[in-house]
C-alpha atoms as an extended CHARMM CRD file, in Angstrom:
* protein
*
       147  EXT
         1         1  UNK       CA              0.0000000000        0.0000000000        0.0000000000  PROA      1               0.0000000000
         2         2  UNK       CA              2.8780000000        2.3650000000        0.7660000000  PROA      2               0.0000000000
         3         3  UNK       CA              4.3870000000        1.5980000000       -2.6200000000  PROA      3               0.0000000000
         4         4  UNK       CA              1.1120000000        2.5030000000       -4.3640000000  PROA      4               0.0000000000
         5         5  UNK       CA              0.8730000000        5.7320000000       -2.3660000000  PROA      5               0.0000000000
         6         6  UNK       CA              4.4990000000        6.6670000000       -3.2210000000  PROA      6               0.0000000000
         7         7  UNK       CA              3.8860000000        5.9480000000       -6.8960000000  PROA      7               0.0000000000
         8         8  UNK       CA              0.7000000000        8.0410000000       -6.8440000000  PROA      8               0.0000000000
         9         9  UNK       CA              2.5000000000       10.9990000000       -5.2020000000  PROA      9               0.0000000000
        10        10  UNK       CA              5.3840000000       10.7380000000       -7.6840000000  PROA      10              0.0000000000
        11        11  UNK       CA              2.9860000000       10.5080000000      -10.6350000000  PROA      11              0.0000000000
        12        12  UNK       CA              0.9580000000       13.4940000000       -9.3860000000  PROA      12              0.0000000000
        13        13  UNK       CA              4.2030000000       15.4810000000       -8.8330000000  PROA      13              0.0000000000
        14        14  UNK       CA              5.4480000000       14.6680000000      -12.3120000000  PROA      14              0.0000000000
        15        15  UNK       CA              2.1810000000       15.7380000000      -13.8910000000  PROA      15              0.0000000000
        16        16  UNK       CA              2.1470000000       18.9380000000      -11.8120000000  PROA      16              0.0000000000
        17        17  UNK       CA              5.7520000000       19.8720000000      -12.5900000000  PROA      17              0.0000000000
        18        18  UNK       CA              5.2360000000       19.0020000000      -16.2520000000  PROA      18              0.0000000000
        19        19  UNK       CA              2.4010000000       21.5020000000      -16.3890000000  PROA      19              0.0000000000
        20        20  UNK       CA             -0.2990000000       19.0070000000      -17.2340000000  PROA      20              0.0000000000
        21        21  UNK       CA             -2.4560000000       19.5590000000      -14.1620000000  PROA      21              0.0000000000
        22        22  UNK       CA             -2.9870000000       22.5280000000      -11.8510000000  PROA      22              0.0000000000
        23        23  UNK       CA             -0.6590000000       24.6960000000      -13.8700000000  PROA      23              0.0000000000
        24        24  UNK       CA             -0.3110000000       28.2800000000      -12.7030000000  PROA      24              0.0000000000
        25        25  UNK       CA             -0.5870000000       31.3160000000      -14.9850000000  PROA      25              0.0000000000
        26        26  UNK       CA              3.2030000000       31.6030000000      -15.3650000000  PROA      26              0.0000000000
        27        27  UNK       CA              3.4900000000       28.1860000000      -17.0120000000  PROA      27              0.0000000000
        28        28  UNK       CA              0.8520000000       28.8560000000      -19.6670000000  PROA      28              0.0000000000
        29        29  UNK       CA              1.9330000000       29.4180000000      -23.2410000000  PROA      29              0.0000000000
        30        30  UNK       CA              2.2760000000       33.0810000000      -24.2220000000  PROA      30              0.0000000000
        31        31  UNK       CA             -0.2070000000       34.3540000000      -26.7850000000  PROA      31              0.0000000000
        32        32  UNK       CA              1.0020000000       34.1260000000      -30.3620000000  PROA      32              0.0000000000
        33        33  UNK       CA              2.7380000000       37.1700000000      -31.7540000000  PROA      33              0.0000000000
        34        34  UNK       CA              0.6360000000       39.2800000000      -34.1050000000  PROA      34              0.0000000000
        35        35  UNK       CA              1.2050000000       38.6510000000      -37.7770000000  PROA      35              0.0000000000
        36        36  UNK       CA              3.5200000000       41.2580000000      -39.2380000000  PROA      36              0.0000000000
        37        37  UNK       CA              2.0150000000       43.4000000000      -41.9610000000  PROA      37              0.0000000000
        38        38  UNK       CA              3.9900000000       45.0110000000      -44.7260000000  PROA      38              0.0000000000
        39        39  UNK       CA              4.1970000000       48.7930000000      -44.6490000000  PROA      39              0.0000000000
        40        40  UNK       CA              2.2330000000       50.6060000000      -47.2860000000  PROA      40              0.0000000000
        41        41  UNK       CA              4.3290000000       51.9020000000      -50.1280000000  PROA      41              0.0000000000
        42        42  UNK       CA              3.3180000000       55.3330000000      -51.3640000000  PROA      42              0.0000000000
        43        43  UNK       CA              2.2640000000       55.5570000000      -54.9730000000  PROA      43              0.0000000000
        44        44  UNK       CA              4.8480000000       57.0490000000      -57.2970000000  PROA      44              0.0000000000
        45        45  UNK       CA              4.8270000000       57.8280000000      -60.9680000000  PROA      45              0.0000000000
        46        46  UNK       CA              7.6500000000       58.3750000000      -63.4020000000  PROA      46              0.0000000000
        47        47  UNK       CA              8.1460000000       60.8480000000      -66.1970000000  PROA      47              0.0000000000
        48        48  UNK       CA             10.6620000000       59.6900000000      -68.7680000000  PROA      48              0.0000000000
        49        49  UNK       CA             13.0010000000       62.3000000000      -70.2130000000  PROA      49              0.0000000000
        50        50  UNK       CA             14.6680000000       60.6680000000      -73.2350000000  PROA      50              0.0000000000
        51        51  UNK       CA             17.6610000000       61.6040000000      -75.3590000000  PROA      51              0.0000000000
        52        52  UNK       CA             19.1820000000       64.3530000000      -73.2600000000  PROA      52              0.0000000000
        53        53  UNK       CA             22.6280000000       64.8930000000      -74.7950000000  PROA      53              0.0000000000
        54        54  UNK       CA             25.1470000000       66.4790000000      -72.4190000000  PROA      54              0.0000000000
        55        55  UNK       CA             28.8480000000       67.2860000000      -72.9430000000  PROA      55              0.0000000000
        56        56  UNK       CA             31.5960000000       65.5190000000      -70.9970000000  PROA      56              0.0000000000
        57        57  UNK       CA             35.1310000000       66.6380000000      -70.1160000000  PROA      57              0.0000000000
        58        58  UNK       CA             38.1700000000       64.7180000000      -68.9750000000  PROA      58              0.0000000000
        59        59  UNK       CA             41.0450000000       66.6350000000      -67.4590000000  PROA      59              0.0000000000
        60        60  UNK       CA             39.4970000000       69.9610000000      -68.4460000000  PROA      60              0.0000000000
        61        61  UNK       CA             39.2360000000       69.0860000000      -72.1620000000  PROA      61              0.0000000000
        62        62  UNK       CA             36.0930000000       68.2290000000      -74.0910000000  PROA      62              0.0000000000
        63        63  UNK       CA             35.9910000000       64.4850000000      -74.7960000000  PROA      63              0.0000000000
        64        64  UNK       CA             32.5240000000       63.5120000000      -75.9880000000  PROA      64              0.0000000000
        65        65  UNK       CA             28.7850000000       63.8140000000      -75.5240000000  PROA      65              0.0000000000
        66        66  UNK       CA             26.7220000000       61.4290000000      -73.4170000000  PROA      66              0.0000000000
        67        67  UNK       CA             23.1290000000       60.5790000000      -74.2990000000  PROA      67              0.0000000000
        68        68  UNK       CA             20.9720000000       60.0520000000      -71.1910000000  PROA      68              0.0000000000
        69        69  UNK       CA             17.4920000000       58.8090000000      -70.5070000000  PROA      69              0.0000000000
        70        70  UNK       CA             16.2070000000       59.9250000000      -67.1080000000  PROA      70              0.0000000000
        71        71  UNK       CA             13.2530000000       58.6530000000      -65.1140000000  PROA      71              0.0000000000
        72        72  UNK       CA             11.9600000000       61.4950000000      -62.9930000000  PROA      72              0.0000000000
        73        73  UNK       CA             10.1510000000       60.2610000000      -59.8880000000  PROA      73              0.0000000000
        74        74  UNK       CA              7.0210000000       62.2250000000      -58.9350000000  PROA      74              0.0000000000
        75        75  UNK       CA              4.2450000000       61.5590000000      -56.4400000000  PROA      75              0.0000000000
        76        76  UNK       CA              1.3720000000       60.7910000000      -58.8420000000  PROA      76              0.0000000000
        77        77  UNK       CA              0.2130000000       60.7140000000      -62.4630000000  PROA      77              0.0000000000
        78        78  UNK       CA             -1.2960000000       64.2140000000      -62.2840000000  PROA      78              0.0000000000
        79        79  UNK       CA              2.1050000000       65.6350000000      -61.3820000000  PROA      79              0.0000000000
        80        80  UNK       CA              3.7100000000       63.6350000000      -64.1960000000  PROA      80              0.0000000000
        81        81  UNK       CA              1.2470000000       65.1790000000      -66.6690000000  PROA      81              0.0000000000
        82        82  UNK       CA              1.9580000000       68.6540000000      -65.3200000000  PROA      82              0.0000000000
        83        83  UNK       CA              5.6890000000       68.1190000000      -65.7430000000  PROA      83              0.0000000000
        84        84  UNK       CA              5.1730000000       66.6430000000      -69.2230000000  PROA      84              0.0000000000
        85        85  UNK       CA              4.1040000000       70.1420000000      -70.2800000000  PROA      85              0.0000000000
        86        86  UNK       CA              7.3990000000       71.5270000000      -68.8920000000  PROA      86              0.0000000000
        87        87  UNK       CA              9.5980000000       68.8800000000      -70.5080000000  PROA      87              0.0000000000
        88        88  UNK       CA             11.1000000000       71.2760000000      -73.0650000000  PROA      88              0.0000000000
        89        89  UNK       CA             12.1190000000       73.6850000000      -70.3050000000  PROA      89              0.0000000000
        90        90  UNK       CA             13.6120000000       70.8960000000      -68.2010000000  PROA      90              0.0000000000
        91        91  UNK       CA             15.6520000000       69.6520000000      -71.1590000000  PROA      91              0.0000000000
        92        92  UNK       CA             16.8650000000       73.1940000000      -71.9420000000  PROA      92              0.0000000000
        93        93  UNK       CA             17.8530000000       73.7760000000      -68.2970000000  PROA      93              0.0000000000
        94        94  UNK       CA             19.9280000000       70.5830000000      -68.2410000000  PROA      94              0.0000000000
        95        95  UNK       CA             21.6830000000       71.3640000000      -71.5280000000  PROA      95              0.0000000000
        96        96  UNK       CA             22.3710000000       74.9490000000      -70.4030000000  PROA      96              0.0000000000
        97        97  UNK       CA             23.7220000000       73.9600000000      -66.9910000000  PROA      97              0.0000000000
        98        98  UNK       CA             25.9540000000       71.1840000000      -68.2820000000  PROA      98              0.0000000000
        99        99  UNK       CA             27.2030000000       73.2840000000      -71.2200000000  PROA      99              0.0000000000
       100       100  UNK       CA             28.7450000000       75.7940000000      -68.8220000000  PROA      100             0.0000000000
       101       101  UNK       CA             30.0280000000       73.1180000000      -66.4150000000  PROA      101             0.0000000000
       102       102  UNK       CA             30.2310000000       69.7480000000      -68.2490000000  PROA      102             0.0000000000
       103       103  UNK       CA             30.2360000000       66.3050000000      -66.7250000000  PROA      103             0.0000000000
       104       104  UNK       CA             33.7260000000       65.4110000000      -65.5460000000  PROA      104             0.0000000000
       105       105  UNK       CA             34.6170000000       61.8630000000      -66.5830000000  PROA      105             0.0000000000
       106       106  UNK       CA             37.4390000000       59.9300000000      -64.9610000000  PROA      106             0.0000000000
       107       107  UNK       CA             38.9250000000       57.2470000000      -67.1970000000  PROA      107             0.0000000000
       108       108  UNK       CA             36.3350000000       56.3590000000      -69.8150000000  PROA      108             0.0000000000
       109       109  UNK       CA             33.6850000000       58.1160000000      -71.8620000000  PROA      109             0.0000000000
       110       110  UNK       CA             30.9270000000       57.4440000000      -69.3270000000  PROA      110             0.0000000000
       111       111  UNK       CA             32.9350000000       57.0390000000      -66.1230000000  PROA      111             0.0000000000
       112       112  UNK       CA             31.5860000000       59.8110000000      -63.8810000000  PROA      112             0.0000000000
       113       113  UNK       CA             30.4890000000       60.2170000000      -60.2710000000  PROA      113             0.0000000000
       114       114  UNK       CA             26.8860000000       59.0390000000      -60.3840000000  PROA      114             0.0000000000
       115       115  UNK       CA             25.7590000000       60.5850000000      -57.0760000000  PROA      115             0.0000000000
       116       116  UNK       CA             27.1710000000       64.0400000000      -57.8510000000  PROA      116             0.0000000000
       117       117  UNK       CA             25.7250000000       63.9560000000      -61.3540000000  PROA      117             0.0000000000
       118       118  UNK       CA             22.2320000000       62.9350000000      -60.1880000000  PROA      118             0.0000000000
       119       119  UNK       CA             22.2960000000       65.6660000000      -57.5120000000  PROA      119             0.0000000000
       120       120  UNK       CA             23.1300000000       68.2720000000      -60.1530000000  PROA      120             0.0000000000
       121       121  UNK       CA             20.4000000000       66.9850000000      -62.4710000000  PROA      121             0.0000000000
       122       122  UNK       CA             17.8680000000       66.9950000000      -59.6340000000  PROA      122             0.0000000000
       123       123  UNK       CA             18.7960000000       70.5540000000      -58.6370000000  PROA      123             0.0000000000
       124       124  UNK       CA             18.3510000000       71.8070000000      -62.2080000000  PROA      124             0.0000000000
       125       125  UNK       CA             15.0260000000       70.0210000000      -62.6540000000  PROA      125             0.0000000000
       126       126  UNK       CA             13.6750000000       71.3900000000      -59.3660000000  PROA      126             0.0000000000
       127       127  UNK       CA             14.5320000000       74.9230000000      -60.5290000000  PROA      127             0.0000000000
       128       128  UNK       CA             12.2930000000       74.4620000000      -63.5810000000  PROA      128             0.0000000000
       129       129  UNK       CA              9.5510000000       72.2650000000      -62.1050000000  PROA      129             0.0000000000
       130       130  UNK       CA              9.1740000000       74.0330000000      -58.8030000000  PROA      130             0.0000000000
       131       131  UNK       CA              9.7090000000       72.7680000000      -55.2730000000  PROA      131             0.0000000000
       132       132  UNK       CA              8.1280000000       69.5570000000      -53.9670000000  PROA      132             0.0000000000
       133       133  UNK       CA              7.1190000000       68.1850000000      -57.3840000000  PROA      133             0.0000000000
       134       134  UNK       CA             10.1560000000       66.0280000000      -58.1450000000  PROA      134             0.0000000000
       135       135  UNK       CA             11.1400000000       63.3660000000      -55.6020000000  PROA      135             0.0000000000
       136       136  UNK       CA             14.1120000000       61.8180000000      -57.3410000000  PROA      136             0.0000000000
       137       137  UNK       CA             15.9700000000       61.1530000000      -60.5730000000  PROA      137             0.0000000000
       138       138  UNK       CA             17.0150000000       57.7640000000      -61.9280000000  PROA      138             0.0000000000
       139       139  UNK       CA             19.4570000000       57.3100000000      -64.7710000000  PROA      139             0.0000000000
       140       140  UNK       CA             17.9440000000       54.7130000000      -67.0380000000  PROA      140             0.0000000000
       141       141  UNK       CA             20.3710000000       54.7910000000      -69.9680000000  PROA      141             0.0000000000
       142       142  UNK       CA             23.8670000000       56.1390000000      -70.5950000000  PROA      142             0.0000000000
       143       143  UNK       CA             25.2240000000       56.0750000000      -74.1340000000  PROA      143             0.0000000000
       144       144  UNK       CA             28.5250000000       57.8000000000      -74.9580000000  PROA      144             0.0000000000
       145       145  UNK       CA             28.5950000000       59.6050000000      -78.3180000000  PROA      145             0.0000000000
       146       146  UNK       CA             31.9130000000       60.5540000000      -79.9030000000  PROA      146             0.0000000000
       147       147  UNK       CA             32.0670000000       64.3310000000      -80.3630000000  PROA      147             0.0000000000
């Protein structure tokens, strides 16, 4: 009888410590973590500015022209349509700015500092388009042309 009582106490203790019976609140499973949701991505639109031909220098001497295609990032399609009407002015501003201070290439016909060039292009486009309309500029195509 003592053996049965010892086995019963040991069995009850094992079940209790294992969390199967009379488990306290600290041994319960935590609630599942909420499912992560992806952040919303704001809508953007692009205006393509094709065949912008800009001069390039190397070591202070004219080397060639570079034909660019830019994708101008704007907030929506309405803004893209508004800027489409100003495309001629944007193109003229880029040609004028880079004619007085051409792109400086390093070793090859299209080897230039991308970040500096895009910052200059963005600054010129913002002058023509107005503030807060253009969010960014992407260079889609670079084609060196022998001058």
